[in-house]
PALOVEX-310648 format. One record per atom (N, C-alpha, C, O): residue in one letter; x, y, z. Coordinates in steps of 0.2 Angstrom, whole numbers, plus 5000, padded with zeros to 4 digits. Layout:
BEGIN
- aa X Y Z
- a X Y Z
...
This chain:
BEGIN
- aa X Y Z
- x 4957 5013 4943
- x 4954 5007 4949
- x 4960 5001 4949
- x 4962 4998 4954
- x 4961 5001 4942
- x 4965 4995 4940
- x 4974 4998 4945
- x 4977 4995 4950
- x 4975 5002 4943
- x 4981 5003 4947
- x 4981 5002 4955
- x 4985 4999 4959
- x 4974 5006 4956
- x 4973 5004 4965
- x 4974 4999 4966
- x 4979 4997 4970
- x 4969 4995 4963
- x 4969 4987 4964
- x 4976 4984 4965
- x 4978 4980 4970
- x 4979 4986 4960
- x 4987 4980 4960
- x 4991 4983 4965
- x 4995 4980 4968
- x 4989 4991 4967
- x 4995 4992 4973
- x 4992 4990 4979
- x 4996 4992 4983
- x 4987 4988 4981
- x 4982 4987 4986
- x 4984 4979 4985
- x 4986 4976 4990
- x 4984 4977 4981
- x 4984 4969 4984
- x 4994 4968 4987
- x 4996 4964 4991
- x 4996 4973 4982
- x 5003 4972 4984
- x 5006 4974 4992
- x 5010 4971 4996
- x 5001 4979 4993
- x 5002 4982 5000
- x 5003 4977 5006
- x 5007 4976 5010
- x 4995 4974 5004
- x 4993 4967 5008
- x 4999 4962 5008
- x 5002 4960 5013
- x 5000 4960 5003
- x 5003 4956 5004
- x 5011 4956 5007
- x 5015 4952 5010
- x 5013 4963 5005
- x 5021 4966 5008
- x 5022 4966 5015
- x 5027 4965 5018
- x 5014 4968 5018
- x 5013 4970 5023
- x 5013 4962 5028
- x 5016 4962 5033
- x 5010 4957 5026
- x 5009 4952 5029
- x 5016 4949 5030
- x 5018 4948 5035
- x 5020 4949 5025
- x 5028 4947 5024
- x 5029 4951 5032
- x 5029 4948 5037
- x 5031 4957 5031
- x 5033 4960 5035
- x 5029 4961 5042
- x 5032 4966 5044
- x 5024 4959 5045
- x 5020 4956 5049
- x 5025 4953 5053
- x 5027 4955 5058
- x 5027 4946 5048
- x 5031 4940 5050
- x 5039 4943 5052
- x 5042 4943 5057
- x 5042 4944 5044
- x 5051 4945 5047
- x 5053 4951 5049
- x 5059 4951 5052
- x 5050 4956 5049
- x 5053 4962 5052
- x 5055 4959 5060
- x 5053 4954 5063
- x 5061 4964 5061
- x 5063 4963 5066
- x 5062 4967 5073
- x 5062 4967 5079
- x 5059 4973 5068
- x 5058 4979 5074
- x 5050 4980 5077
- x 5046 4980 5073
- x 5050 4980 5083
- x 5043 4979 5086
- x 5038 4985 5081
- x 5032 4983 5080
- x 5042 4991 5080
- x 5037 4997 5079
- x 5036 4994 5070
- x 5030 4994 5067
- x 5041 4992 5068
- x 5038 4991 5059
- x 5035 4986 5060
- x 5029 4987 5057
- x 5035 4982 5062
- x 5029 4975 5063
- x 5021 4978 5064
- x 5016 4975 5063
- x 5022 4985 5068
- x 5016 4985 5071
- x 5013 4992 5066
- x 5007 4994 5065
- x 5019 4992 5063
- x 5017 4997 5054
- x 5016 4994 5049
- x 5014 4996 5043
- x 5016 4986 5052
- x 5014 4982 5045
- x 5009 4979 5045
- x 5006 4976 5040
- x 5006 4979 5051
- x 4999 4977 5054
- x 4995 4983 5053
- x 4989 4982 5050
- x 4996 4988 5053
- x 4991 4995 5053
- x 4990 4995 5043
- x 4985 4998 5039
- x 4995 4992 5042
- x 4995 4991 5031
- x 4990 4987 5032
- x 4984 4989 5032
- x 4993 4981 5035
- x 4987 4977 5032
- x 4981 4977 5034
- x 4977 4975 5030
- x 4979 4979 5039
- x 4969 4981 5041
- x 4966 4987 5036
- x 4961 4988 5034
- x 4972 4991 5035
- x 4971 4996 5031
- x 4967 4995 5022
- x 4962 4995 5019
- x 4974 4994 5020
- x 4973 4992 5015
- x 4968 4986 5011
- x 4966 4986 5006
- x 4967 4980 5018
- x 4963 4975 5015
- x 4954 4978 5017
- x 4949 4975 5015
- x 4953 4984 5020
- x 4948 4989 5019
- x 4945 4992 5015
- x 4939 4993 5014
- x 4953 4994 5010
- x 4952 5000 5004
- x 4950 4996 5000
- x 4945 4997 4996
- x 4954 4988 4999
- x 4952 4984 4992
- x 4945 4981 4993
- x 4941 4979 4988
- x 4942 4982 4999
- x 4935 4979 5000
- x 4931 4983 4996
- x 4927 4982 4992
- x 4932 4988 4999
- x 4928 4995 4995
- x 4930 4996 4988
- x 4925 4997 4985
- x 4934 4996 4986
- x 4938 4996 4979
- x 4932 4989 4975
- x 4928 4989 4971
- x 4933 4985 4977
- x 4931 4978 4975
- x 4923 4982 4975
- x 4921 4984 4969
- x 4920 4983 4980
- x 4911 4985 4978
- x 4912 4991 4974
- x 4909 4989 4968
- x 4915 4996 4974
- x 4915 5001 4968
- x 4914 4998 4962
- x 4908 5000 4959
- x 4919 4993 4959
- x 4922 4991 4954
- x 4915 4987 4952
- x 4914 4987 4946
- x 4911 4984 4956
- x 4906 4978 4956
- x 4900 4987 4951
- x 4897 4987 4946
- x 4900 4992 4956
- x 4893 4993 4952
- x 4896 4998 4948
- x 4892 5003 4946
- x 4903 4998 4946
- x 4904 5001 4939
- x 4905 4998 4934
- x 4907 5001 4929
- x 4906 4989 4935
- x 4906 4986 4931
- x 4914 4985 4929
- x 4916 4986 4924
- x 4917 4985 4935
- x 4925 4985 4933
- x 4927 4979 4935
- x 4925 4977 4940
- x 4931 4976 4931
- x 4934 4970 4934
- x 4943 4972 4934
- x 4947 4974 4930
- x 4942 4972 4941
- x 4951 4970 4945
- x 4954 4968 4943
- x 4952 4965 4939
- x 4961 4968 4945
- x 4964 4963 4943
- x 4966 4959 4950
- x 4966 4962 4955
- x 4967 4952 4950
- x 4968 4948 4956
- x 4975 4947 4958
- x 4976 4947 4964
- x 4980 4947 4955
- x 4987 4946 4956
- x 4992 4953 4956
- x 4990 4958 4955
- x 4996 4952 4957
- x 5003 4959 4959
- x 5005 4959 4953
- x 5004 4954 4949
- x 5007 4965 4951
- x 5009 4966 4944
- x 5017 4965 4946
- x 5020 4965 4951
- x 5021 4963 4939
- x 5028 4960 4940
- x 5033 4963 4942
- x 5038 4960 4944
- x 5031 4970 4942
- x 5037 4975 4947
- x 5037 4973 4952
- x 5041 4969 4955
- x 5033 4974 4955
- x 5030 4973 4963
- x 5032 4966 4965
- x 5036 4966 4970
- x 5030 4958 4961
- x 5031 4956 4961
- x 5039 4954 4965
- x 5039 4952 4970
- x 5043 4956 4961
- x 5051 4957 4960
- x 5054 4962 4966
- x 5059 4961 4968
- x 5050 4967 4968
- x 5050 4970 4974
- x 5048 4965 4980
- x 5050 4967 4985
- x 5044 4960 4979
- x 5040 4955 4984
- x 5046 4952 4986
- x 5049 4952 4992
- x 5048 4949 4980
- x 5054 4942 4981
- x 5061 4946 4984
- x 5064 4943 4988
- x 5063 4952 4982
- x 5067 4954 4983
- x 5068 4953 4992
- x 5072 4951 4996
- x 5062 4957 4994
- x 5061 4958 5003
- x 5061 4952 5007
- x 5062 4951 5013
- x 5058 4945 5002
- x 5060 4938 5005
- x 5064 4936 5005
- x 5065 4931 5008
- x 5070 4939 5001
- x 5079 4938 5001
- x 5081 4942 5009
- x 5086 4941 5012
- x 5078 4944 5010
- x 5081 4949 5016
- x 5079 4948 5025
- x 5074 4945 5028
- x 5085 4950 5027
- x 5082 4947 5034
- x 5084 4951 5039
- x 5088 4956 5038
- x 5080 4951 5045
- x 5087 4957 5052
- x 5083 4964 5048
- x 5078 4966 5045
- x 5090 4967 5050
- x 5090 4977 5049
- x 5088 4977 5040
- x 5084 4981 5037
- x 5092 4973 5039
- x 5092 4974 5028
- x 5085 4975 5028
- x 5082 4979 5026
- x 5082 4970 5030
- x 5073 4969 5029
- x 5070 4975 5032
- x 5068 4979 5028
- x 5070 4977 5038
- x 5068 4981 5039
- x 5067 4987 5036
- x 5062 4990 5034
- x 5076 4989 5036
- x 5076 4997 5031
- x 5073 4996 5023
- x 5072 5002 5020
- x 5073 4990 5020
- x 5071 4989 5013
- x 5065 4990 5013
- x 5063 4992 5008
- x 5060 4988 5020
- x 5055 4988 5019
- x 5049 4996 5019
- x 5044 4998 5016
- x 5054 5000 5025
- x 5052 5004 5026
- x 5053 5006 5019
- x 5049 5005 5015
- x 5058 5011 5017
- x 5060 5013 5011
- x 5056 5014 5005
- x 5053 5019 5002
- x 5055 5003 5004
- x 5051 5004 4997
- x 5044 5003 4997
- x 5040 5003 4992
- x 5042 5002 5005
- x 5034 5002 5005
- x 5032 5008 5009
- x 5027 5012 5006
- x 5035 5010 5015
- x 5034 5011 5020
- x 5033 5022 5016
- x 5029 5026 5017
- x 5039 5022 5012
- x 5039 5026 5010
- x 5039 5029 5003
- x 5038 5035 5002
- x 5042 5026 4999
- x 5040 5027 4991
- x 5034 5025 4989
- x 5031 5029 4986
- x 5032 5020 4989
- x 5025 5017 4989
- x 5021 5021 4991
- x 5017 5022 4986
- x 5020 5025 4997
- x 5016 5028 4999
- x 5016 5036 4995
- x 5011 5038 4993
- x 5021 5038 4994
- x 5022 5046 4991
- x 5018 5041 4982
- x 5013 5043 4980
- x 5020 5038 4980
- x 5016 5036 4976
- x 5010 5037 4973
- x 5008 5039 4968
- x 5008 5033 4980
- x 5001 5032 4980
- x 4996 5038 4981
- x 4990 5039 4979
- x 5000 5043 4987
- x 4998 5049 4985
- x 4996 5052 4981
- x 4990 5054 4982
- x 4999 5053 4976
- x 5002 5059 4969
- x 4996 5054 4966
- x 4991 5058 4966
- x 4996 5048 4965
- x 4991 5043 4963
- x 4983 5046 4962
- x 4980 5048 4957
- x 4982 5046 4969
- x 4974 5044 4971
- x 4975 5056 4972
- x 4969 5059 4970
- x 4978 5058 4973
- x 4976 5064 4973
- x 4974 5069 4964
- x 4970 5073 4963
- x 4978 5065 4962
- x 4976 5065 4954
- x 4969 5060 4954
- x 4965 5065 4954
- x 4967 5056 4954
- x 4962 5054 4953
- x 4956 5058 4957
- x 4951 5060 4955
- x 4960 5059 4964
- x 4953 5063 4966
- x 4951 5071 4962
- x 4946 5074 4964
- x 4954 5072 4958
- x 4953 5077 4953
- x 4950 5076 4947
- x 4946 5079 4944
- x 4953 5070 4945
- x 4950 5070 4938
- x 4945 5063 4937
- x 4942 5061 4932
- x 4944 5060 4942
- x 4939 5056 4942
- x 4932 5056 4938
- x 4928 5059 4941
- x 4930 5052 4934
- x 4924 5054 4930
- x 4919 5052 4933
- x 4914 5055 4932
- x 4919 5044 4938
- x 4913 5042 4942
- x 4914 5044 4948
- x 4919 5045 4952
- x 4908 5046 4950
- x 4909 5050 4957
- x 4910 5045 4963
- x 4913 5048 4968
- x 4909 5038 4963
- x 4910 5032 4967
- x 4919 5032 4969
- x 4923 5030 4973
- x 4920 5034 4961
- x 4928 5033 4963
- x 4931 5038 4967
- x 4934 5037 4972
- x 4930 5047 4962
- x 4933 5053 4966
- x 4929 5052 4973
- x 4930 5055 4977
- x 4926 5048 4973
- x 4924 5047 4983
- x 4929 5041 4988
- x 4932 5041 4994
- x 4928 5039 4983
- x 4936 5031 4986
- x 4942 5036 4987
- x 4942 5039 4992
- x 4945 5037 4982
- x 4950 5043 4982
- x 4952 5048 4988
- x 4956 5049 4992
- x 4947 5051 4985
- x 4947 5059 4990
- x 4946 5055 4999
- x 4950 5057 5003
- x 4942 5050 5000
- x 4942 5047 5006
- x 4949 5040 5009
- x 4949 5038 5015
- x 4953 5039 5004
- x 4958 5036 5006
- x 4962 5039 5008
- x 4966 5037 5012
- x 4963 5046 5003
- x 4968 5048 5003
- x 4973 5050 5012
- x 4979 5049 5013
- x 4968 5053 5018
- x 4971 5054 5023
- x 4973 5048 5028
- x 4976 5049 5033
- x 4971 5043 5024
- x 4975 5035 5026
- x 4981 5034 5025
- x 4985 5033 5030
- x 4981 5036 5017
- x 4988 5036 5015
- x 4991 5042 5018
- x 4995 5039 5022
- x 4991 5045 5018
- x 4994 5052 5021
- x 4998 5049 5029
- x 5004 5049 5031
- x 4992 5048 5032
- x 4993 5044 5041
- x 4999 5037 5038
- x 5002 5035 5043
- x 5000 5034 5033
- x 5003 5028 5033
- x 5010 5031 5030
- x 5015 5027 5031
- x 5012 5037 5027
- x 5017 5038 5025
- x 5021 5044 5033
- x 5026 5043 5035
- x 5017 5047 5033
- x 5020 5050 5040
- x 5020 5045 5046
- x 5024 5046 5050
- x 5018 5040 5047
- x 5020 5034 5052
- x 5028 5033 5050
- x 5033 5034 5053
- x 5027 5030 5043
- x 5034 5029 5040
- x 5038 5032 5042
- x 5043 5030 5045
- x 5038 5037 5040
- x 5042 5042 5043
- x 5047 5044 5048
- x 5053 5046 5047
- x 5042 5040 5054
- x 5044 5040 5059
- x 5049 5034 5061
- x 5053 5033 5067
- x 5048 5029 5057
- x 5050 5023 5059
- x 5056 5022 5059
- x 5059 5024 5054
- x 5060 5019 5064
- x 5068 5019 5065
- x 5074 5018 5057
- x 5080 5019 5057
- x 5070 5015 5053
- x 5073 5014 5047
- x 5073 5020 5041
- x 5078 5021 5037
- x 5069 5023 5043
- x 5068 5028 5037
- x 5073 5032 5035
- x 5073 5035 5029
- x 5076 5032 5038
- x 5081 5038 5036
- x 5090 5035 5030
- x 5094 5031 5033
- x 5090 5036 5027
- x 5092 5034 5022
- x 5099 5030 5023
- x 5102 5028 5019
């Protein structure tokens, strides 16, 4: 739950940045979808954490903060490409792997259900990112 919360915080923050900075309209649209979907997932995770008596982190981990800072320093096509590669592809591949493992191994039914029900959205995000113009190396 801790990792999912940190990842969710990062996804919302970096997607807000992309919604403002991206030069490609398709990437702006993708970023808006990420903001909406990850905000909803974060709220659901907070509710589960509350019932499970788990305190979730409220800040982005330092490694993700560095990625966010790196993206802030980019503009135009360079920003678009880095955002799609880093967030759209790499982060979603990582999150899918994490959520698949959690869906199989979580002991708390609410956590298992959260992982299982969030996976389709994460897979949709990855599929959408793979169709974006800057998704090819």
